[in-house]
PyMOL commands that place a pseudoatom at each C-alpha (Angstrom):
pseudoatom trace, name=CA, resn=UNK, resi=1, chain=A, elem=C, hetatm=0, pos=[-36.668, -55.463, 150.853]
pseudoatom trace, name=CA, resn=UNK, resi=2, chain=A, elem=C, hetatm=0, pos=[-39.041, -57.680, 148.013]
pseudoatom trace, name=CA, resn=UNK, resi=3, chain=A, elem=C, hetatm=0, pos=[-42.285, -58.343, 150.131]
pseudoatom trace, name=CA, resn=UNK, resi=4, chain=A, elem=C, hetatm=0, pos=[-43.737, -60.149, 147.212]
pseudoatom trace, name=CA, resn=UNK, resi=5, chain=A, elem=C, hetatm=0, pos=[-40.601, -62.504, 148.112]
pseudoatom trace, name=CA, resn=UNK, resi=6, chain=A, elem=C, hetatm=0, pos=[-40.570, -62.794, 151.577]
pseudoatom trace, name=CA, resn=UNK, resi=7, chain=A, elem=C, hetatm=0, pos=[-44.098, -63.943, 151.743]
pseudoatom trace, name=CA, resn=UNK, resi=8, chain=A, elem=C, hetatm=0, pos=[-44.115, -66.401, 148.707]
pseudoatom trace, name=CA, resn=UNK, resi=9, chain=A, elem=C, hetatm=0, pos=[-40.694, -67.848, 150.612]
pseudoatom trace, name=CA, resn=UNK, resi=10, chain=A, elem=C, hetatm=0, pos=[-42.667, -67.661, 153.859]
pseudoatom trace, name=CA, resn=UNK, resi=11, chain=A, elem=C, hetatm=0, pos=[-45.330, -70.044, 151.965]
pseudoatom trace, name=CA, resn=UNK, resi=12, chain=A, elem=C, hetatm=0, pos=[-42.794, -72.365, 150.315]
pseudoatom trace, name=CA, resn=UNK, resi=13, chain=A, elem=C, hetatm=0, pos=[-41.458, -72.841, 154.056]
pseudoatom trace, name=CA, resn=UNK, resi=14, chain=A, elem=C, hetatm=0, pos=[-44.829, -73.582, 155.626]
pseudoatom trace, name=CA, resn=UNK, resi=15, chain=A, elem=C, hetatm=0, pos=[-45.864, -76.150, 152.908]
pseudoatom trace, name=CA, resn=UNK, resi=16, chain=A, elem=C, hetatm=0, pos=[-42.043, -77.541, 153.538]
pseudoatom trace, name=CA, resn=UNK, resi=17, chain=A, elem=C, hetatm=0, pos=[-42.598, -78.147, 157.002]
pseudoatom trace, name=CA, resn=UNK, resi=18, chain=A, elem=C, hetatm=0, pos=[-45.999, -79.709, 156.755]
pseudoatom trace, name=CA, resn=UNK, resi=19, chain=A, elem=C, hetatm=0, pos=[-44.304, -81.965, 154.133]
pseudoatom trace, name=CA, resn=UNK, resi=20, chain=A, elem=C, hetatm=0, pos=[-41.812, -82.686, 156.470]
pseudoatom trace, name=CA, resn=UNK, resi=21, chain=A, elem=C, hetatm=0, pos=[-38.645, -80.774, 154.843]
pseudoatom trace, name=CA, resn=UNK, resi=22, chain=A, elem=C, hetatm=0, pos=[-37.700, -78.654, 157.456]
pseudoatom trace, name=CA, resn=UNK, resi=23, chain=A, elem=C, hetatm=0, pos=[-36.533, -80.800, 160.400]
pseudoatom trace, name=CA, resn=UNK, resi=24, chain=A, elem=C, hetatm=0, pos=[-35.522, -79.112, 163.674]
pseudoatom trace, name=CA, resn=UNK, resi=25, chain=A, elem=C, hetatm=0, pos=[-31.730, -80.484, 164.867]
pseudoatom trace, name=CA, resn=UNK, resi=26, chain=A, elem=C, hetatm=0, pos=[-31.800, -81.746, 168.182]
pseudoatom trace, name=CA, resn=UNK, resi=27, chain=A, elem=C, hetatm=0, pos=[-34.769, -80.117, 170.302]
pseudoatom trace, name=CA, resn=UNK, resi=28, chain=A, elem=C, hetatm=0, pos=[-36.964, -82.787, 170.956]
pseudoatom trace, name=CA, resn=UNK, resi=29, chain=A, elem=C, hetatm=0, pos=[-39.867, -82.685, 173.252]
pseudoatom trace, name=CA, resn=UNK, resi=30, chain=A, elem=C, hetatm=0, pos=[-39.947, -85.908, 175.747]
pseudoatom trace, name=CA, resn=UNK, resi=31, chain=A, elem=C, hetatm=0, pos=[-42.311, -87.471, 173.650]
pseudoatom trace, name=CA, resn=UNK, resi=32, chain=A, elem=C, hetatm=0, pos=[-40.050, -87.274, 170.262]
pseudoatom trace, name=CA, resn=UNK, resi=33, chain=A, elem=C, hetatm=0, pos=[-41.906, -84.170, 168.329]
pseudoatom trace, name=CA, resn=UNK, resi=34, chain=A, elem=C, hetatm=0, pos=[-39.994, -81.504, 166.360]
pseudoatom trace, name=CA, resn=UNK, resi=35, chain=A, elem=C, hetatm=0, pos=[-40.770, -77.596, 166.864]
pseudoatom trace, name=CA, resn=UNK, resi=36, chain=A, elem=C, hetatm=0, pos=[-41.612, -76.701, 163.878]
pseudoatom trace, name=CA, resn=UNK, resi=37, chain=A, elem=C, hetatm=0, pos=[-40.697, -73.426, 161.664]
pseudoatom trace, name=CA, resn=UNK, resi=38, chain=A, elem=C, hetatm=0, pos=[-44.661, -72.567, 161.630]
pseudoatom trace, name=CA, resn=UNK, resi=39, chain=A, elem=C, hetatm=0, pos=[-45.136, -72.265, 165.106]
pseudoatom trace, name=CA, resn=UNK, resi=40, chain=A, elem=C, hetatm=0, pos=[-42.236, -69.375, 165.062]
pseudoatom trace, name=CA, resn=UNK, resi=41, chain=A, elem=C, hetatm=0, pos=[-43.344, -67.005, 162.398]
pseudoatom trace, name=CA, resn=UNK, resi=42, chain=A, elem=C, hetatm=0, pos=[-46.665, -67.778, 163.141]
pseudoatom trace, name=CA, resn=UNK, resi=43, chain=A, elem=C, hetatm=0, pos=[-48.990, -64.229, 162.555]
pseudoatom trace, name=CA, resn=UNK, resi=44, chain=A, elem=C, hetatm=0, pos=[-49.342, -61.841, 165.476]
pseudoatom trace, name=CA, resn=UNK, resi=45, chain=A, elem=C, hetatm=0, pos=[-51.874, -61.982, 167.549]
pseudoatom trace, name=CA, resn=UNK, resi=46, chain=A, elem=C, hetatm=0, pos=[-53.008, -65.645, 166.839]
pseudoatom trace, name=CA, resn=UNK, resi=47, chain=A, elem=C, hetatm=0, pos=[-53.844, -68.221, 169.092]
pseudoatom trace, name=CA, resn=UNK, resi=48, chain=A, elem=C, hetatm=0, pos=[-53.114, -71.827, 169.676]
pseudoatom trace, name=CA, resn=UNK, resi=49, chain=A, elem=C, hetatm=0, pos=[-52.346, -74.539, 171.924]
pseudoatom trace, name=CA, resn=UNK, resi=50, chain=A, elem=C, hetatm=0, pos=[-48.946, -75.396, 173.249]
pseudoatom trace, name=CA, resn=UNK, resi=51, chain=A, elem=C, hetatm=0, pos=[-46.956, -78.067, 171.342]
pseudoatom trace, name=CA, resn=UNK, resi=52, chain=A, elem=C, hetatm=0, pos=[-45.180, -79.949, 173.691]
pseudoatom trace, name=CA, resn=UNK, resi=53, chain=A, elem=C, hetatm=0, pos=[-41.861, -78.464, 173.184]
pseudoatom trace, name=CA, resn=UNK, resi=54, chain=A, elem=C, hetatm=0, pos=[-43.150, -74.918, 174.232]
pseudoatom trace, name=CA, resn=UNK, resi=55, chain=A, elem=C, hetatm=0, pos=[-43.861, -76.452, 177.428]
pseudoatom trace, name=CA, resn=UNK, resi=56, chain=A, elem=C, hetatm=0, pos=[-39.767, -76.258, 177.679]
pseudoatom trace, name=CA, resn=UNK, resi=57, chain=A, elem=C, hetatm=0, pos=[-37.591, -73.573, 177.638]
pseudoatom trace, name=CA, resn=UNK, resi=58, chain=A, elem=C, hetatm=0, pos=[-33.651, -73.671, 177.514]
pseudoatom trace, name=CA, resn=UNK, resi=59, chain=A, elem=C, hetatm=0, pos=[-33.264, -70.260, 180.057]
pseudoatom trace, name=CA, resn=UNK, resi=60, chain=A, elem=C, hetatm=0, pos=[-35.703, -68.865, 182.559]
pseudoatom trace, name=CA, resn=UNK, resi=61, chain=A, elem=C, hetatm=0, pos=[-35.815, -65.545, 184.031]
pseudoatom trace, name=CA, resn=UNK, resi=62, chain=A, elem=C, hetatm=0, pos=[-38.178, -64.660, 186.992]
pseudoatom trace, name=CA, resn=UNK, resi=63, chain=A, elem=C, hetatm=0, pos=[-40.350, -67.238, 187.105]
pseudoatom trace, name=CA, resn=UNK, resi=64, chain=A, elem=C, hetatm=0, pos=[-40.402, -71.022, 188.492]
pseudoatom trace, name=CA, resn=UNK, resi=65, chain=A, elem=C, hetatm=0, pos=[-39.656, -73.670, 186.202]
pseudoatom trace, name=CA, resn=UNK, resi=66, chain=A, elem=C, hetatm=0, pos=[-42.382, -75.666, 187.965]
pseudoatom trace, name=CA, resn=UNK, resi=67, chain=A, elem=C, hetatm=0, pos=[-45.003, -73.082, 186.975]
pseudoatom trace, name=CA, resn=UNK, resi=68, chain=A, elem=C, hetatm=0, pos=[-47.872, -74.656, 185.094]
pseudoatom trace, name=CA, resn=UNK, resi=69, chain=A, elem=C, hetatm=0, pos=[-48.527, -72.485, 182.221]
pseudoatom trace, name=CA, resn=UNK, resi=70, chain=A, elem=C, hetatm=0, pos=[-52.345, -72.223, 180.718]
pseudoatom trace, name=CA, resn=UNK, resi=71, chain=A, elem=C, hetatm=0, pos=[-52.541, -74.368, 177.295]
pseudoatom trace, name=CA, resn=UNK, resi=72, chain=A, elem=C, hetatm=0, pos=[-53.262, -71.106, 174.955]
pseudoatom trace, name=CA, resn=UNK, resi=73, chain=A, elem=C, hetatm=0, pos=[-50.259, -69.418, 173.601]
pseudoatom trace, name=CA, resn=UNK, resi=74, chain=A, elem=C, hetatm=0, pos=[-50.702, -66.037, 172.596]
pseudoatom trace, name=CA, resn=UNK, resi=75, chain=A, elem=C, hetatm=0, pos=[-48.387, -65.146, 169.458]
pseudoatom trace, name=CA, resn=UNK, resi=76, chain=A, elem=C, hetatm=0, pos=[-46.625, -61.362, 169.656]
pseudoatom trace, name=CA, resn=UNK, resi=77, chain=A, elem=C, hetatm=0, pos=[-44.082, -61.965, 166.631]
pseudoatom trace, name=CA, resn=UNK, resi=78, chain=A, elem=C, hetatm=0, pos=[-40.512, -62.312, 165.817]
pseudoatom trace, name=CA, resn=UNK, resi=79, chain=A, elem=C, hetatm=0, pos=[-41.397, -66.094, 166.830]
pseudoatom trace, name=CA, resn=UNK, resi=80, chain=A, elem=C, hetatm=0, pos=[-42.349, -64.655, 170.925]
pseudoatom trace, name=CA, resn=UNK, resi=81, chain=A, elem=C, hetatm=0, pos=[-45.231, -65.838, 172.256]
pseudoatom trace, name=CA, resn=UNK, resi=82, chain=A, elem=C, hetatm=0, pos=[-47.186, -65.847, 176.290]
pseudoatom trace, name=CA, resn=UNK, resi=83, chain=A, elem=C, hetatm=0, pos=[-49.326, -67.262, 178.077]
pseudoatom trace, name=CA, resn=UNK, resi=84, chain=A, elem=C, hetatm=0, pos=[-50.938, -66.974, 181.595]
pseudoatom trace, name=CA, resn=UNK, resi=85, chain=A, elem=C, hetatm=0, pos=[-49.408, -68.960, 184.807]
pseudoatom trace, name=CA, resn=UNK, resi=86, chain=A, elem=C, hetatm=0, pos=[-51.780, -70.687, 186.116]
pseudoatom trace, name=CA, resn=UNK, resi=87, chain=A, elem=C, hetatm=0, pos=[-52.326, -70.537, 189.761]
pseudoatom trace, name=CA, resn=UNK, resi=88, chain=A, elem=C, hetatm=0, pos=[-50.533, -67.330, 189.833]
pseudoatom trace, name=CA, resn=UNK, resi=89, chain=A, elem=C, hetatm=0, pos=[-52.591, -64.294, 190.270]
pseudoatom trace, name=CA, resn=UNK, resi=90, chain=A, elem=C, hetatm=0, pos=[-51.259, -61.583, 187.431]
pseudoatom trace, name=CA, resn=UNK, resi=91, chain=A, elem=C, hetatm=0, pos=[-48.668, -63.354, 185.805]
pseudoatom trace, name=CA, resn=UNK, resi=92, chain=A, elem=C, hetatm=0, pos=[-47.805, -64.344, 182.367]
pseudoatom trace, name=CA, resn=UNK, resi=93, chain=A, elem=C, hetatm=0, pos=[-45.034, -66.167, 180.987]
pseudoatom trace, name=CA, resn=UNK, resi=94, chain=A, elem=C, hetatm=0, pos=[-43.069, -64.530, 177.753]
pseudoatom trace, name=CA, resn=UNK, resi=95, chain=A, elem=C, hetatm=0, pos=[-41.255, -66.542, 175.439]
pseudoatom trace, name=CA, resn=UNK, resi=96, chain=A, elem=C, hetatm=0, pos=[-38.446, -65.213, 172.772]
pseudoatom trace, name=CA, resn=UNK, resi=97, chain=A, elem=C, hetatm=0, pos=[-37.281, -67.709, 170.258]
pseudoatom trace, name=CA, resn=UNK, resi=98, chain=A, elem=C, hetatm=0, pos=[-34.249, -67.420, 168.267]
pseudoatom trace, name=CA, resn=UNK, resi=99, chain=A, elem=C, hetatm=0, pos=[-32.997, -69.725, 165.816]
pseudoatom trace, name=CA, resn=UNK, resi=100, chain=A, elem=C, hetatm=0, pos=[-29.627, -71.741, 164.114]
pseudoatom trace, name=CA, resn=UNK, resi=101, chain=A, elem=C, hetatm=0, pos=[-30.069, -72.732, 160.867]
pseudoatom trace, name=CA, resn=UNK, resi=102, chain=A, elem=C, hetatm=0, pos=[-27.392, -75.483, 160.043]
pseudoatom trace, name=CA, resn=UNK, resi=103, chain=A, elem=C, hetatm=0, pos=[-27.243, -75.103, 156.254]
pseudoatom trace, name=CA, resn=UNK, resi=104, chain=A, elem=C, hetatm=0, pos=[-27.396, -71.815, 153.645]
pseudoatom trace, name=CA, resn=UNK, resi=105, chain=A, elem=C, hetatm=0, pos=[-27.582, -69.194, 156.201]
pseudoatom trace, name=CA, resn=UNK, resi=106, chain=A, elem=C, hetatm=0, pos=[-24.149, -67.437, 157.489]
pseudoatom trace, name=CA, resn=UNK, resi=107, chain=A, elem=C, hetatm=0, pos=[-23.975, -69.049, 160.981]
pseudoatom trace, name=CA, resn=UNK, resi=108, chain=A, elem=C, hetatm=0, pos=[-25.483, -67.605, 163.683]
pseudoatom trace, name=CA, resn=UNK, resi=109, chain=A, elem=C, hetatm=0, pos=[-28.581, -67.255, 165.677]
pseudoatom trace, name=CA, resn=UNK, resi=110, chain=A, elem=C, hetatm=0, pos=[-31.654, -65.247, 164.028]
pseudoatom trace, name=CA, resn=UNK, resi=111, chain=A, elem=C, hetatm=0, pos=[-35.064, -64.550, 164.973]
pseudoatom trace, name=CA, resn=UNK, resi=112, chain=A, elem=C, hetatm=0, pos=[-37.552, -65.765, 162.787]
pseudoatom trace, name=CA, resn=UNK, resi=113, chain=A, elem=C, hetatm=0, pos=[-38.092, -62.327, 161.110]
pseudoatom trace, name=CA, resn=UNK, resi=114, chain=A, elem=C, hetatm=0, pos=[-34.397, -62.110, 160.577]
pseudoatom trace, name=CA, resn=UNK, resi=115, chain=A, elem=C, hetatm=0, pos=[-34.157, -65.486, 159.169]
pseudoatom trace, name=CA, resn=UNK, resi=116, chain=A, elem=C, hetatm=0, pos=[-37.192, -64.630, 156.513]
pseudoatom trace, name=CA, resn=UNK, resi=117, chain=A, elem=C, hetatm=0, pos=[-35.523, -61.404, 155.614]
pseudoatom trace, name=CA, resn=UNK, resi=118, chain=A, elem=C, hetatm=0, pos=[-31.942, -62.817, 155.829]
pseudoatom trace, name=CA, resn=UNK, resi=119, chain=A, elem=C, hetatm=0, pos=[-33.299, -65.860, 153.786]
pseudoatom trace, name=CA, resn=UNK, resi=120, chain=A, elem=C, hetatm=0, pos=[-34.753, -63.667, 150.982]
pseudoatom trace, name=CA, resn=UNK, resi=121, chain=A, elem=C, hetatm=0, pos=[-31.901, -61.774, 151.072]
pseudoatom trace, name=CA, resn=UNK, resi=122, chain=A, elem=C, hetatm=0, pos=[-29.511, -64.491, 149.834]
pseudoatom trace, name=CA, resn=UNK, resi=123, chain=A, elem=C, hetatm=0, pos=[-32.165, -65.419, 147.208]
pseudoatom trace, name=CA, resn=UNK, resi=124, chain=A, elem=C, hetatm=0, pos=[-32.802, -68.993, 148.127]
pseudoatom trace, name=CA, resn=UNK, resi=125, chain=A, elem=C, hetatm=0, pos=[-33.847, -71.791, 146.205]
pseudoatom trace, name=CA, resn=UNK, resi=126, chain=A, elem=C, hetatm=0, pos=[-38.094, -72.475, 146.954]
pseudoatom trace, name=CA, resn=UNK, resi=127, chain=A, elem=C, hetatm=0, pos=[-36.908, -75.790, 147.428]
pseudoatom trace, name=CA, resn=UNK, resi=128, chain=A, elem=C, hetatm=0, pos=[-34.061, -75.365, 150.452]
pseudoatom trace, name=CA, resn=UNK, resi=129, chain=A, elem=C, hetatm=0, pos=[-33.541, -77.885, 152.323]
pseudoatom trace, name=CA, resn=UNK, resi=130, chain=A, elem=C, hetatm=0, pos=[-32.992, -76.406, 156.039]
pseudoatom trace, name=CA, resn=UNK, resi=131, chain=A, elem=C, hetatm=0, pos=[-32.716, -77.473, 159.364]
pseudoatom trace, name=CA, resn=UNK, resi=132, chain=A, elem=C, hetatm=0, pos=[-32.546, -75.996, 162.423]
pseudoatom trace, name=CA, resn=UNK, resi=133, chain=A, elem=C, hetatm=0, pos=[-32.032, -75.539, 166.406]
pseudoatom trace, name=CA, resn=UNK, resi=134, chain=A, elem=C, hetatm=0, pos=[-33.796, -73.316, 168.179]
pseudoatom trace, name=CA, resn=UNK, resi=135, chain=A, elem=C, hetatm=0, pos=[-33.218, -71.920, 171.148]
pseudoatom trace, name=CA, resn=UNK, resi=136, chain=A, elem=C, hetatm=0, pos=[-36.074, -70.253, 173.590]
pseudoatom trace, name=CA, resn=UNK, resi=137, chain=A, elem=C, hetatm=0, pos=[-35.906, -67.958, 176.769]
pseudoatom trace, name=CA, resn=UNK, resi=138, chain=A, elem=C, hetatm=0, pos=[-38.994, -67.511, 179.293]
pseudoatom trace, name=CA, resn=UNK, resi=139, chain=A, elem=C, hetatm=0, pos=[-39.567, -64.310, 181.041]
pseudoatom trace, name=CA, resn=UNK, resi=140, chain=A, elem=C, hetatm=0, pos=[-42.069, -64.304, 183.838]
pseudoatom trace, name=CA, resn=UNK, resi=141, chain=A, elem=C, hetatm=0, pos=[-44.141, -60.621, 183.737]
pseudoatom trace, name=CA, resn=UNK, resi=142, chain=A, elem=C, hetatm=0, pos=[-47.035, -59.353, 186.170]
pseudoatom trace, name=CA, resn=UNK, resi=143, chain=A, elem=C, hetatm=0, pos=[-49.925, -57.842, 183.856]
pseudoatom trace, name=CA, resn=UNK, resi=144, chain=A, elem=C, hetatm=0, pos=[-53.208, -58.115, 184.580]
pseudoatom trace, name=CA, resn=UNK, resi=145, chain=A, elem=C, hetatm=0, pos=[-54.558, -59.246, 180.612]
pseudoatom trace, name=CA, resn=UNK, resi=146, chain=A, elem=C, hetatm=0, pos=[-53.182, -60.396, 177.585]
pseudoatom trace, name=CA, resn=UNK, resi=147, chain=A, elem=C, hetatm=0, pos=[-53.239, -56.934, 176.411]
pseudoatom trace, name=CA, resn=UNK, resi=148, chain=A, elem=C, hetatm=0, pos=[-50.952, -55.484, 179.514]
pseudoatom trace, name=CA, resn=UNK, resi=149, chain=A, elem=C, hetatm=0, pos=[-48.779, -59.211, 179.606]
pseudoatom trace, name=CA, resn=UNK, resi=150, chain=A, elem=C, hetatm=0, pos=[-47.887, -58.281, 175.959]
pseudoatom trace, name=CA, resn=UNK, resi=151, chain=A, elem=C, hetatm=0, pos=[-46.917, -54.613, 176.492]
pseudoatom trace, name=CA, resn=UNK, resi=152, chain=A, elem=C, hetatm=0, pos=[-44.587, -56.288, 179.079]
pseudoatom trace, name=CA, resn=UNK, resi=153, chain=A, elem=C, hetatm=0, pos=[-42.981, -58.390, 176.578]
pseudoatom trace, name=CA, resn=UNK, resi=154, chain=A, elem=C, hetatm=0, pos=[-42.754, -55.784, 174.511]
pseudoatom trace, name=CA, resn=UNK, resi=155, chain=A, elem=C, hetatm=0, pos=[-40.945, -53.655, 176.864]
pseudoatom trace, name=CA, resn=UNK, resi=156, chain=A, elem=C, hetatm=0, pos=[-38.592, -56.361, 178.008]
pseudoatom trace, name=CA, resn=UNK, resi=157, chain=A, elem=C, hetatm=0, pos=[-37.550, -58.015, 174.349]
pseudoatom trace, name=CA, resn=UNK, resi=158, chain=A, elem=C, hetatm=0, pos=[-34.261, -58.655, 174.115]
pseudoatom trace, name=CA, resn=UNK, resi=159, chain=A, elem=C, hetatm=0, pos=[-32.344, -56.477, 171.166]
pseudoatom trace, name=CA, resn=UNK, resi=160, chain=A, elem=C, hetatm=0, pos=[-29.672, -59.295, 171.747]
pseudoatom trace, name=CA, resn=UNK, resi=161, chain=A, elem=C, hetatm=0, pos=[-29.545, -62.848, 172.933]
pseudoatom trace, name=CA, resn=UNK, resi=162, chain=A, elem=C, hetatm=0, pos=[-28.414, -62.952, 176.752]
pseudoatom trace, name=CA, resn=UNK, resi=163, chain=A, elem=C, hetatm=0, pos=[-25.007, -64.208, 177.676]
pseudoatom trace, name=CA, resn=UNK, resi=164, chain=A, elem=C, hetatm=0, pos=[-26.877, -66.767, 180.111]
pseudoatom trace, name=CA, resn=UNK, resi=165, chain=A, elem=C, hetatm=0, pos=[-28.945, -68.228, 177.147]
pseudoatom trace, name=CA, resn=UNK, resi=166, chain=A, elem=C, hetatm=0, pos=[-26.024, -68.642, 174.890]
pseudoatom trace, name=CA, resn=UNK, resi=167, chain=A, elem=C, hetatm=0, pos=[-24.188, -70.309, 177.306]
pseudoatom trace, name=CA, resn=UNK, resi=168, chain=A, elem=C, hetatm=0, pos=[-26.924, -73.489, 178.085]
pseudoatom trace, name=CA, resn=UNK, resi=169, chain=A, elem=C, hetatm=0, pos=[-26.760, -73.077, 173.911]
pseudoatom trace, name=CA, resn=UNK, resi=170, chain=A, elem=C, hetatm=0, pos=[-23.653, -74.125, 173.208]
pseudoatom trace, name=CA, resn=UNK, resi=171, chain=A, elem=C, hetatm=0, pos=[-24.124, -77.959, 173.782]
pseudoatom trace, name=CA, resn=UNK, resi=172, chain=A, elem=C, hetatm=0, pos=[-27.471, -78.140, 172.455]
pseudoatom trace, name=CA, resn=UNK, resi=173, chain=A, elem=C, hetatm=0, pos=[-25.990, -76.897, 169.373]
pseudoatom trace, name=CA, resn=UNK, resi=174, chain=A, elem=C, hetatm=0, pos=[-22.968, -79.086, 170.119]
pseudoatom trace, name=CA, resn=UNK, resi=175, chain=A, elem=C, hetatm=0, pos=[-25.399, -81.695, 170.317]
pseudoatom trace, name=CA, resn=UNK, resi=176, chain=A, elem=C, hetatm=0, pos=[-26.858, -80.715, 167.288]
pseudoatom trace, name=CA, resn=UNK, resi=177, chain=A, elem=C, hetatm=0, pos=[-24.200, -80.695, 164.885]
pseudoatom trace, name=CA, resn=UNK, resi=178, chain=A, elem=C, hetatm=0, pos=[-22.976, -84.136, 165.792]
pseudoatom trace, name=CA, resn=UNK, resi=179, chain=A, elem=C, hetatm=0, pos=[-26.298, -85.764, 165.219]
pseudoatom trace, name=CA, resn=UNK, resi=180, chain=A, elem=C, hetatm=0, pos=[-26.299, -83.452, 161.912]
pseudoatom trace, name=CA, resn=UNK, resi=181, chain=A, elem=C, hetatm=0, pos=[-22.499, -85.034, 161.197]
pseudoatom trace, name=CA, resn=UNK, resi=182, chain=A, elem=C, hetatm=0, pos=[-23.979, -88.804, 162.000]
pseudoatom trace, name=CA, resn=UNK, resi=183, chain=A, elem=C, hetatm=0, pos=[-21.376, -89.069, 164.920]
pseudoatom trace, name=CA, resn=UNK, resi=184, chain=A, elem=C, hetatm=0, pos=[-22.373, -90.093, 168.289]
pseudoatom trace, name=CA, resn=UNK, resi=185, chain=A, elem=C, hetatm=0, pos=[-23.067, -87.710, 171.628]
pseudoatom trace, name=CA, resn=UNK, resi=186, chain=A, elem=C, hetatm=0, pos=[-20.164, -88.874, 172.966]
pseudoatom trace, name=CA, resn=UNK, resi=187, chain=A, elem=C, hetatm=0, pos=[-17.575, -87.778, 170.621]
pseudoatom trace, name=CA, resn=UNK, resi=188, chain=A, elem=C, hetatm=0, pos=[-15.323, -84.956, 171.057]
pseudoatom trace, name=CA, resn=UNK, resi=189, chain=A, elem=C, hetatm=0, pos=[-16.215, -81.610, 169.899]
pseudoatom trace, name=CA, resn=UNK, resi=190, chain=A, elem=C, hetatm=0, pos=[-13.091, -80.977, 168.243]
pseudoatom trace, name=CA, resn=UNK, resi=191, chain=A, elem=C, hetatm=0, pos=[-13.636, -84.038, 166.215]
pseudoatom trace, name=CA, resn=UNK, resi=192, chain=A, elem=C, hetatm=0, pos=[-16.616, -81.743, 163.772]
pseudoatom trace, name=CA, resn=UNK, resi=193, chain=A, elem=C, hetatm=0, pos=[-13.860, -79.519, 162.477]
pseudoatom trace, name=CA, resn=UNK, resi=194, chain=A, elem=C, hetatm=0, pos=[-12.811, -83.100, 160.094]
for i in range(1, 194): cmd.bond("trace and resi %d" % i, "trace and resi %d" % (i + 1))
show_as sticks, trace
zoom trace
């Protein structure tokens, strides 16, 4: 793997995100803000304030969806993040994220590291315009500290996307494809093949 090219591609992607050239498709928050790729490829160990979309996971496991999370998010790696659950002792929420690029890549779900690695191997141009759909699974882990929560997050790390999450993302992906094709959400799915 060409590390220099990967770093260069990563920096270009971050610049493009800042310029608004990369847009996430059909994954909007109630405020209408789009997720940013940089949120998923932030340096492990860094902290960030919650973006509005981070409050909404596509699939929850072992945690009540009404749980209130701290506004500080700790970045793990590969798009995974964790935050302490408020009003519950020793409970942390861990988010694992996948991205589905709608162009330039083979059509499948990637984690952030896999996406960068694939982009590097495909020798994509630095000014490539990409659109993504994001999918997130949130699990609850019990830990007394950030270090323990991180260890638990790595212990539970999914090697593949769970079938339950794939099922929930099917409709989201269909809506994204319709939006990108300029079709209304009521358009039948098979019309996208034409």
